[in-house]
A tleap script that builds the chain and sets N, CA, C and O, in Angstrom:
source leaprc.protein.ff14SB
mol = sequence {
  NMET ALA VAL PRO VAL PHE CYS ASN SER CYS
  LEU CYS GLU PRO ARG ASN PRO THR PRO ARG
  PHE SER LEU THR SER CYS GLY HIE VAL PHE
  CYS GLU ILE CYS LEU GLN LYS GLY LYS LYS
  ASP GLU CYS LEU VAL CYS ARG SER GLY CYS
  ARG THR LEU VAL LEU SER LYS GLN THR SER
  PRO ASP ILE GLN SER LEU PHE MET GLY ILE
  ASP VAL LEU CYS LYS LYS TYR SER LYS GLU
  ILE SER GLN VAL SER GLU PHE GLN GLU LYS
  HIE ARG LYS HIE LEU PHE THR TYR HIE LYS
  GLN LYS CVAL
}
set mol.1.N position { 4.403 12.199 7.205 }
set mol.1.CA position { 2.998 12.523 7.262 }
set mol.1.C position { 2.223 11.515 6.409 }
set mol.1.O position { 2.616 11.220 5.280 }
set mol.2.N position { 1.139 10.999 6.944 }
set mol.2.CA position { 0.315 10.044 6.205 }
set mol.2.C position { -0.526 10.779 5.167 }
set mol.2.O position { -0.831 11.963 5.312 }
set mol.3.N position { -0.884 10.061 4.138 }
set mol.3.CA position { -1.723 10.616 3.086 }
set mol.3.C position { -3.144 10.730 3.636 }
set mol.3.O position { -3.643 9.776 4.232 }
set mol.4.N position { -3.808 11.876 3.448 }
set mol.4.CA position { -5.171 11.994 3.956 }
set mol.4.C position { -6.114 11.025 3.242 }
set mol.4.O position { -6.073 10.886 2.020 }
set mol.5.N position { -6.959 10.362 4.020 }
set mol.5.CA position { -7.936 9.432 3.466 }
set mol.5.C position { -9.272 10.156 3.419 }
set mol.5.O position { -9.678 10.789 4.393 }
set mol.6.N position { -9.950 10.060 2.290 }
set mol.6.CA position { -11.276 10.658 2.171 }
set mol.6.C position { -12.085 9.888 1.139 }
set mol.6.O position { -11.529 9.244 0.249 }
set mol.7.N position { -13.389 9.962 1.267 }
set mol.7.CA position { -14.280 9.282 0.340 }
set mol.7.C position { -14.215 9.984 -1.012 }
set mol.7.O position { -14.362 11.204 -1.080 }
set mol.8.N position { -13.999 9.241 -2.072 }
set mol.8.CA position { -13.903 9.823 -3.408 }
set mol.8.C position { -15.262 10.212 -3.977 }
set mol.8.O position { -15.340 10.730 -5.091 }
set mol.9.N position { -16.331 9.967 -3.226 }
set mol.9.CA position { -17.669 10.352 -3.673 }
set mol.9.C position { -18.169 11.580 -2.908 }
set mol.9.O position { -18.452 12.611 -3.519 }
set mol.10.N position { -18.282 11.482 -1.578 }
set mol.10.CA position { -18.814 12.602 -0.783 }
set mol.10.C position { -17.719 13.458 -0.145 }
set mol.10.O position { -18.008 14.498 0.447 }
set mol.11.N position { -16.467 13.022 -0.266 }
set mol.11.CA position { -15.284 13.720 0.249 }
set mol.11.C position { -15.194 13.772 1.774 }
set mol.11.O position { -14.396 14.541 2.311 }
set mol.12.N position { -15.999 12.968 2.488 }
set mol.12.CA position { -15.889 12.953 3.950 }
set mol.12.C position { -14.583 12.272 4.352 }
set mol.12.O position { -14.026 11.463 3.610 }
set mol.13.N position { -14.113 12.624 5.551 }
set mol.13.CA position { -12.890 12.040 6.102 }
set mol.13.C position { -13.250 11.167 7.297 }
set mol.13.O position { -14.317 11.338 7.886 }
set mol.14.N position { -12.380 10.241 7.661 }
set mol.14.CA position { -12.648 9.418 8.841 }
set mol.14.C position { -12.777 10.294 10.089 }
set mol.14.O position { -12.015 11.243 10.274 }
set mol.15.N position { -13.738 9.969 10.930 }
set mol.15.CA position { -13.941 10.663 12.201 }
set mol.15.C position { -14.666 9.698 13.138 }
set mol.15.O position { -15.108 8.633 12.707 }
set mol.16.N position { -14.790 10.057 14.401 }
set mol.16.CA position { -15.470 9.182 15.373 }
set mol.16.C position { -16.871 9.688 15.646 }
set mol.16.O position { -17.004 10.893 15.862 }
set mol.17.N position { -17.913 8.907 15.657 }
set mol.17.CA position { -17.898 7.548 15.098 }
set mol.17.C position { -17.777 7.654 13.585 }
set mol.17.O position { -18.335 8.559 12.966 }
set mol.18.N position { -17.066 6.750 13.022 }
set mol.18.CA position { -16.767 6.852 11.595 }
set mol.18.C position { -17.358 5.692 10.811 }
set mol.18.O position { -17.380 4.557 11.288 }
set mol.19.N position { -17.836 5.978 9.611 }
set mol.19.CA position { -18.182 4.851 8.743 }
set mol.19.C position { -16.884 4.185 8.288 }
set mol.19.O position { -15.839 4.830 8.208 }
set mol.20.N position { -16.963 2.917 7.999 }
set mol.20.CA position { -15.767 2.230 7.505 }
set mol.20.C position { -15.456 2.729 6.095 }
set mol.20.O position { -16.347 3.145 5.355 }
set mol.21.N position { -14.188 2.680 5.747 }
set mol.21.CA position { -13.754 3.067 4.410 }
set mol.21.C position { -13.273 1.825 3.675 }
set mol.21.O position { -12.735 0.899 4.282 }
set mol.22.N position { -13.473 1.817 2.366 }
set mol.22.CA position { -13.044 0.686 1.540 }
set mol.22.C position { -12.249 1.187 0.351 }
set mol.22.O position { -12.471 2.291 -0.147 }
set mol.23.N position { -11.320 0.359 -0.093 }
set mol.23.CA position { -10.518 0.622 -1.286 }
set mol.23.C position { -11.020 -0.304 -2.380 }
set mol.23.O position { -11.222 -1.497 -2.151 }
set mol.24.N position { -11.220 0.249 -3.573 }
set mol.24.CA position { -11.666 -0.583 -4.691 }
set mol.24.C position { -10.465 -1.084 -5.478 }
set mol.24.O position { -9.374 -0.522 -5.388 }
set mol.25.N position { -10.671 -2.133 -6.241 }
set mol.25.CA position { -9.588 -2.688 -7.059 }
set mol.25.C position { -9.181 -1.727 -8.173 }
set mol.25.O position { -8.116 -1.893 -8.768 }
set mol.26.N position { -10.018 -0.720 -8.466 }
set mol.26.CA position { -9.655 0.281 -9.476 }
set mol.26.C position { -8.971 1.492 -8.842 }
set mol.26.O position { -8.634 2.450 -9.536 }
set mol.27.N position { -8.764 1.447 -7.504 }
set mol.27.CA position { -7.969 2.477 -6.839 }
set mol.27.C position { -8.742 3.632 -6.239 }
set mol.27.O position { -8.146 4.668 -5.942 }
set mol.28.N position { -10.039 3.497 -6.048 }
set mol.28.CA position { -10.818 4.563 -5.427 }
set mol.28.C position { -11.160 4.182 -3.986 }
set mol.28.O position { -11.201 3.003 -3.634 }
set mol.29.N position { -11.404 5.199 -3.164 }
set mol.29.CA position { -11.715 4.996 -1.750 }
set mol.29.C position { -13.119 5.541 -1.488 }
set mol.29.O position { -13.464 6.641 -1.919 }
set mol.30.N position { -13.925 4.744 -0.768 }
set mol.30.CA position { -15.290 5.168 -0.469 }
set mol.30.C position { -15.634 4.888 0.978 }
set mol.30.O position { -15.161 3.920 1.574 }
set mol.31.N position { -16.480 5.766 1.541 }
set mol.31.CA position { -17.012 5.497 2.871 }
set mol.31.C position { -18.122 4.454 2.725 }
set mol.31.O position { -18.664 4.238 1.641 }
set mol.32.N position { -18.434 3.829 3.831 }
set mol.32.CA position { -19.443 2.763 3.844 }
set mol.32.C position { -20.807 3.275 3.359 }
set mol.32.O position { -21.538 2.553 2.681 }
set mol.33.N position { -21.138 4.505 3.706 }
set mol.33.CA position { -22.433 5.079 3.335 }
set mol.33.C position { -22.553 5.213 1.819 }
set mol.33.O position { -23.556 4.795 1.239 }
set mol.34.N position { -21.542 5.790 1.174 }
set mol.34.CA position { -21.577 5.945 -0.286 }
set mol.34.C position { -21.520 4.592 -0.985 }
set mol.34.O position { -22.188 4.382 -1.997 }
set mol.35.N position { -20.727 3.681 -0.448 }
set mol.35.CA position { -20.595 2.353 -1.055 }
set mol.35.C position { -21.945 1.639 -1.079 }
set mol.35.O position { -22.268 0.948 -2.046 }
set mol.36.N position { -22.727 1.805 -0.024 }
set mol.36.CA position { -24.046 1.166 0.036 }
set mol.36.C position { -25.029 1.788 -0.951 }
set mol.36.O position { -25.971 1.124 -1.384 }
set mol.37.N position { -24.822 3.052 -1.309 }
set mol.37.CA position { -25.709 3.737 -2.258 }
set mol.37.C position { -25.459 3.290 -3.692 }
set mol.37.O position { -26.362 3.341 -4.527 }
set mol.38.N position { -24.237 2.853 -3.979 }
set mol.38.CA position { -23.870 2.475 -5.346 }
set mol.38.C position { -24.291 1.061 -5.696 }
set mol.38.O position { -24.850 0.332 -4.876 }
set mol.39.N position { -24.006 0.694 -6.943 }
set mol.39.CA position { -24.286 -0.664 -7.412 }
set mol.39.C position { -23.206 -1.605 -6.902 }
set mol.39.O position { -22.038 -1.230 -6.802 }
set mol.40.N position { -23.604 -2.821 -6.584 }
set mol.40.CA position { -22.656 -3.829 -6.110 }
set mol.40.C position { -21.648 -4.127 -7.220 }
set mol.40.O position { -22.024 -4.309 -8.378 }
set mol.41.N position { -20.386 -4.176 -6.863 }
set mol.41.CA position { -19.292 -4.512 -7.779 }
set mol.41.C position { -19.123 -3.520 -8.931 }
set mol.41.O position { -18.617 -3.884 -9.993 }
set mol.42.N position { -19.548 -2.258 -8.722 }
set mol.42.CA position { -19.307 -1.216 -9.727 }
set mol.42.C position { -18.806 0.036 -9.017 }
set mol.42.O position { -19.399 0.478 -8.033 }
set mol.43.N position { -17.719 0.600 -9.515 }
set mol.43.CA position { -17.123 1.789 -8.912 }
set mol.43.C position { -18.033 2.999 -9.113 }
set mol.43.O position { -18.568 3.212 -10.201 }
set mol.44.N position { -18.201 3.787 -8.051 }
set mol.44.CA position { -19.025 4.993 -8.112 }
set mol.44.C position { -18.377 6.101 -8.936 }
set mol.44.O position { -19.074 6.989 -9.428 }
set mol.45.N position { -17.078 6.062 -9.093 }
set mol.45.CA position { -16.371 7.120 -9.819 }
set mol.45.C position { -16.172 6.758 -11.284 }
set mol.45.O position { -16.608 7.497 -12.167 }
set mol.46.N position { -15.523 5.639 -11.552 }
set mol.46.CA position { -15.172 5.298 -12.940 }
set mol.46.C position { -16.122 4.285 -13.578 }
set mol.46.O position { -15.997 3.971 -14.762 }
set mol.47.N position { -17.070 3.775 -12.789 }
set mol.47.CA position { -18.096 2.838 -13.281 }
set mol.47.C position { -17.549 1.497 -13.770 }
set mol.47.O position { -18.272 0.726 -14.401 }
set mol.48.N position { -16.291 1.219 -13.485 }
set mol.48.CA position { -15.738 -0.075 -13.898 }
set mol.48.C position { -16.134 -1.137 -12.879 }
set mol.48.O position { -16.462 -0.829 -11.733 }
set mol.49.N position { -16.098 -2.385 -13.317 }
set mol.49.CA position { -16.339 -3.483 -12.396 }
set mol.49.C position { -15.193 -3.541 -11.401 }
set mol.49.O position { -14.035 -3.383 -11.786 }
set mol.50.N position { -15.494 -3.762 -10.141 }
set mol.50.CA position { -14.420 -3.763 -9.141 }
set mol.50.C position { -14.799 -4.590 -7.920 }
set mol.50.O position { -15.962 -4.922 -7.690 }
set mol.51.N position { -13.780 -4.901 -7.163 }
set mol.51.CA position { -13.941 -5.538 -5.857 }
set mol.51.C position { -13.575 -4.494 -4.806 }
set mol.51.O position { -12.878 -3.524 -5.104 }
set mol.52.N position { -14.040 -4.693 -3.590 }
set mol.52.CA position { -13.709 -3.746 -2.525 }
set mol.52.C position { -13.034 -4.461 -1.360 }
set mol.52.O position { -13.263 -5.644 -1.109 }
set mol.53.N position { -12.206 -3.714 -0.666 }
set mol.53.CA position { -11.491 -4.211 0.501 }
set mol.53.C position { -11.678 -3.193 1.621 }
set mol.53.O position { -11.323 -2.025 1.465 }
set mol.54.N position { -12.231 -3.632 2.745 }
set mol.54.CA position { -12.423 -2.737 3.887 }
set mol.54.C position { -11.058 -2.403 4.483 }
set mol.54.O position { -10.251 -3.295 4.746 }
set mol.55.N position { -10.809 -1.121 4.690 }
set mol.55.CA position { -9.539 -0.671 5.265 }
set mol.55.C position { -9.610 -0.758 6.789 }
set mol.55.O position { -10.566 -0.285 7.404 }
set mol.56.N position { -8.597 -1.364 7.382 }
set mol.56.CA position { -8.534 -1.500 8.842 }
set mol.56.C position { -7.081 -1.690 9.252 }
set mol.56.O position { -6.185 -1.721 8.409 }
set mol.57.N position { -6.862 -1.814 10.532 }
set mol.57.CA position { -5.504 -2.057 11.026 }
set mol.57.C position { -4.999 -3.435 10.601 }
set mol.57.O position { -3.793 -3.681 10.614 }
set mol.58.N position { -5.909 -4.333 10.226 }
set mol.58.CA position { -5.528 -5.670 9.782 }
set mol.58.C position { -5.276 -5.738 8.271 }
set mol.58.O position { -4.927 -6.800 7.754 }
set mol.59.N position { -5.446 -4.631 7.566 }
set mol.59.CA position { -5.194 -4.598 6.127 }
set mol.59.C position { -3.728 -4.929 5.869 }
set mol.59.O position { -2.859 -4.561 6.660 }
set mol.60.N position { -3.453 -5.617 4.777 }
set mol.60.CA position { -2.082 -6.043 4.466 }
set mol.60.C position { -1.131 -4.846 4.383 }
set mol.60.O position { -1.543 -3.750 4.002 }
set mol.61.N position { 0.127 -5.055 4.736 }
set mol.61.CA position { 1.117 -3.973 4.681 }
set mol.61.C position { 1.245 -3.340 3.290 }
set mol.61.O position { 1.494 -2.139 3.179 }
set mol.62.N position { 1.076 -4.134 2.237 }
set mol.62.CA position { 1.159 -3.575 0.882 }
set mol.62.C position { 0.074 -2.526 0.654 }
set mol.62.O position { 0.336 -1.474 0.071 }
set mol.63.N position { -1.129 -2.809 1.109 }
set mol.63.CA position { -2.233 -1.857 0.959 }
set mol.63.C position { -2.028 -0.675 1.901 }
set mol.63.O position { -2.261 0.469 1.513 }
set mol.64.N position { -1.597 -0.937 3.126 }
set mol.64.CA position { -1.350 0.152 4.075 }
set mol.64.C position { -0.310 1.132 3.540 }
set mol.64.O position { -0.392 2.331 3.802 }
set mol.65.N position { 0.661 0.626 2.794 }
set mol.65.CA position { 1.716 1.504 2.268 }
set mol.65.C position { 1.163 2.541 1.293 }
set mol.65.O position { 1.785 3.585 1.095 }
set mol.66.N position { 0.010 2.276 0.680 }
set mol.66.CA position { -0.609 3.252 -0.222 }
set mol.66.C position { -1.012 4.524 0.514 }
set mol.66.O position { -1.170 5.577 -0.103 }
set mol.67.N position { -1.176 4.429 1.826 }
set mol.67.CA position { -1.634 5.557 2.616 }
set mol.67.C position { -0.545 6.125 3.526 }
set mol.67.O position { -0.829 6.967 4.377 }
set mol.68.N position { 0.691 5.673 3.353 }
set mol.68.CA position { 1.823 6.191 4.130 }
set mol.68.C position { 2.433 7.375 3.395 }
set mol.68.O position { 2.337 7.486 2.173 }
set mol.69.N position { 3.055 8.246 4.157 }
set mol.69.CA position { 3.761 9.363 3.549 }
set mol.69.C position { 4.981 8.874 2.782 }
set mol.69.O position { 5.569 7.848 3.124 }
set mol.70.N position { 5.352 9.602 1.759 }
set mol.70.CA position { 6.503 9.237 0.929 }
set mol.70.C position { 7.776 9.186 1.769 }
set mol.70.O position { 8.627 8.325 1.547 }
set mol.71.N position { 7.914 10.099 2.730 }
set mol.71.CA position { 9.113 10.105 3.576 }
set mol.71.C position { 9.243 8.805 4.367 }
set mol.71.O position { 10.345 8.272 4.502 }
set mol.72.N position { 8.137 8.294 4.887 }
set mol.72.CA position { 8.146 7.038 5.643 }
set mol.72.C position { 8.497 5.873 4.721 }
set mol.72.O position { 9.289 5.003 5.083 }
set mol.73.N position { 7.903 5.863 3.530 }
set mol.73.CA position { 8.182 4.789 2.570 }
set mol.73.C position { 9.643 4.795 2.134 }
set mol.73.O position { 10.261 3.739 2.005 }
set mol.74.N position { 10.193 5.988 1.906 }
set mol.74.CA position { 11.600 6.080 1.489 }
set mol.74.C position { 12.522 5.500 2.555 }
set mol.74.O position { 13.454 4.766 2.230 }
set mol.75.N position { 12.277 5.818 3.816 }
set mol.75.CA position { 13.102 5.274 4.900 }
set mol.75.C position { 12.981 3.759 4.967 }
set mol.75.O position { 13.976 3.049 5.111 }
set mol.76.N position { 11.748 3.272 4.860 }
set mol.76.CA position { 11.505 1.832 4.946 }
set mol.76.C position { 12.223 1.089 3.820 }
set mol.76.O position { 12.948 0.126 4.071 }
set mol.77.N position { 12.022 1.533 2.591 }
set mol.77.CA position { 12.602 0.819 1.457 }
set mol.77.C position { 14.100 1.046 1.332 }
set mol.77.O position { 14.810 0.182 0.818 }
set mol.78.N position { 14.594 2.192 1.791 }
set mol.78.CA position { 16.032 2.441 1.782 }
set mol.78.C position { 16.740 1.434 2.684 }
set mol.78.O position { 17.798 0.911 2.332 }
set mol.79.N position { 16.156 1.167 3.838 }
set mol.79.CA position { 16.740 0.190 4.766 }
set mol.79.C position { 16.724 -1.201 4.134 }
set mol.79.O position { 17.716 -1.926 4.206 }
set mol.80.N position { 15.607 -1.577 3.517 }
set mol.80.CA position { 15.507 -2.893 2.886 }
set mol.80.C position { 16.503 -3.037 1.734 }
set mol.80.O position { 17.129 -4.086 1.584 }
set mol.81.N position { 16.649 -2.002 0.931 }
set mol.81.CA position { 17.588 -2.036 -0.194 }
set mol.81.C position { 19.018 -2.162 0.320 }
set mol.81.O position { 19.825 -2.886 -0.263 }
set mol.82.N position { 19.338 -1.464 1.405 }
set mol.82.CA position { 20.679 -1.567 1.991 }
set mol.82.C position { 20.962 -2.986 2.463 }
set mol.82.O position { 22.063 -3.498 2.266 }
set mol.83.N position { 19.979 -3.621 3.083 }
set mol.83.CA position { 20.158 -4.995 3.554 }
set mol.83.C position { 20.373 -5.954 2.384 }
set mol.83.O position { 21.219 -6.844 2.463 }
set mol.84.N position { 19.624 -5.783 1.316 }
set mol.84.CA position { 19.787 -6.630 0.129 }
set mol.84.C position { 21.162 -6.409 -0.480 }
set mol.84.O position { 21.840 -7.363 -0.861 }
set mol.85.N position { 21.572 -5.153 -0.571 }
set mol.85.CA position { 22.872 -4.818 -1.146 }
set mol.85.C position { 24.014 -5.435 -0.331 }
set mol.85.O position { 24.955 -5.989 -0.899 }
set mol.86.N position { 23.928 -5.339 0.989 }
set mol.86.CA position { 24.958 -5.929 1.852 }
set mol.86.C position { 25.000 -7.446 1.693 }
set mol.86.O position { 26.082 -8.030 1.638 }
set mol.87.N position { 23.854 -8.082 1.619 }
set mol.87.CA position { 23.773 -9.526 1.424 }
set mol.87.C position { 24.438 -9.924 0.106 }
set mol.87.O position { 25.249 -10.849 0.067 }
set mol.88.N position { 24.087 -9.220 -0.972 }
set mol.88.CA position { 24.651 -9.542 -2.282 }
set mol.88.C position { 26.156 -9.301 -2.319 }
set mol.88.O position { 26.894 -10.093 -2.905 }
set mol.89.N position { 26.613 -8.231 -1.710 }
set mol.89.CA position { 28.043 -7.918 -1.690 }
set mol.89.C position { 28.816 -8.991 -0.931 }
set mol.89.O position { 29.893 -9.404 -1.361 }
set mol.90.N position { 28.275 -9.440 0.186 }
set mol.90.CA position { 28.916 -10.489 0.975 }
set mol.90.C position { 29.075 -11.763 0.140 }
set mol.90.O position { 30.133 -12.392 0.167 }
set mol.91.N position { 28.054 -12.136 -0.582 }
set mol.91.CA position { 28.115 -13.352 -1.390 }
set mol.91.C position { 29.012 -13.184 -2.620 }
set mol.91.O position { 29.658 -14.136 -3.057 }
set mol.92.N position { 29.047 -11.990 -3.166 }
set mol.92.CA position { 29.936 -11.706 -4.291 }
set mol.92.C position { 31.396 -11.828 -3.852 }
set mol.92.O position { 32.218 -12.398 -4.569 }
set mol.93.N position { 31.714 -11.292 -2.670 }
set mol.93.CA position { 33.077 -11.386 -2.141 }
set mol.93.C position { 33.454 -12.835 -1.875 }
set mol.93.O position { 34.580 -13.251 -2.149 }
set mol.94.N position { 32.527 -13.589 -1.350 }
set mol.94.CA position { 32.775 -15.006 -1.080 }
set mol.94.C position { 33.091 -15.745 -2.387 }
set mol.94.O position { 34.032 -16.536 -2.437 }
set mol.95.N position { 32.322 -15.495 -3.422 }
set mol.95.CA position { 32.547 -16.130 -4.723 }
set mol.95.C position { 33.878 -15.672 -5.324 }
set mol.95.O position { 34.616 -16.480 -5.889 }
set mol.96.N position { 34.180 -14.392 -5.203 }
set mol.96.CA position { 35.437 -13.862 -5.722 }
set mol.96.C position { 36.625 -14.522 -5.026 }
set mol.96.O position { 37.597 -14.902 -5.679 }
set mol.97.N position { 36.547 -14.657 -3.710 }
set mol.97.CA position { 37.614 -15.305 -2.939 }
set mol.97.C position { 37.802 -16.749 -3.389 }
set mol.97.O position { 38.931 -17.216 -3.536 }
set mol.98.N position { 36.722 -17.437 -3.601 }
set mol.98.CA position { 36.773 -18.827 -4.059 }
set mol.98.C position { 37.497 -18.927 -5.404 }
set mol.98.O position { 38.392 -19.757 -5.562 }
set mol.99.N position { 37.119 -18.096 -6.366 }
set mol.99.CA position { 37.748 -18.147 -7.693 }
set mol.99.C position { 39.205 -17.677 -7.654 }
set mol.99.O position { 40.035 -18.179 -8.412 }
set mol.100.N position { 39.514 -16.742 -6.797 }
set mol.100.CA position { 40.878 -16.236 -6.666 }
set mol.100.C position { 41.801 -17.337 -6.137 }
set mol.100.O position { 42.949 -17.439 -6.571 }
set mol.101.N position { 41.317 -18.152 -5.213 }
set mol.101.CA position { 42.119 -19.242 -4.655 }
set mol.101.C position { 42.351 -20.348 -5.680 }
set mol.101.O position { 43.357 -21.054 -5.607 }
set mol.102.N position { 41.452 -20.506 -6.614 }
set mol.102.CA position { 41.590 -21.544 -7.637 }
set mol.102.C position { 42.653 -21.178 -8.675 }
set mol.102.O position { 43.232 -22.055 -9.316 }
set mol.103.N position { 42.901 -19.890 -8.833 }
set mol.103.CA position { 43.854 -19.445 -9.858 }
set mol.103.C position { 45.243 -19.494 -9.388 }
set mol.103.O position { 46.160 -19.152 -10.134 }
savepdb mol mol.pdb
quit
């Protein structure tokens, strides 16, 4: 299950037609309407200086992962960790075989 996305100011959720949503560098999410009401480069929630990134299907996978369910992330990273582990084990065995033949 994906994490629900909502504006951290007005609490609205994406719907059709929907205002665009943005993620701030301080970790808050705002709809386009609330973002336009606030000060440029200042978070509406924590008032810190921040940059914003419009959320879309073209958003980087790292940012998209913030909105994925934990179950999906666990499956994804478990597979990647298994591949890394298999790669390392294969190379460790190769090195071990090499040193064993030298002795």
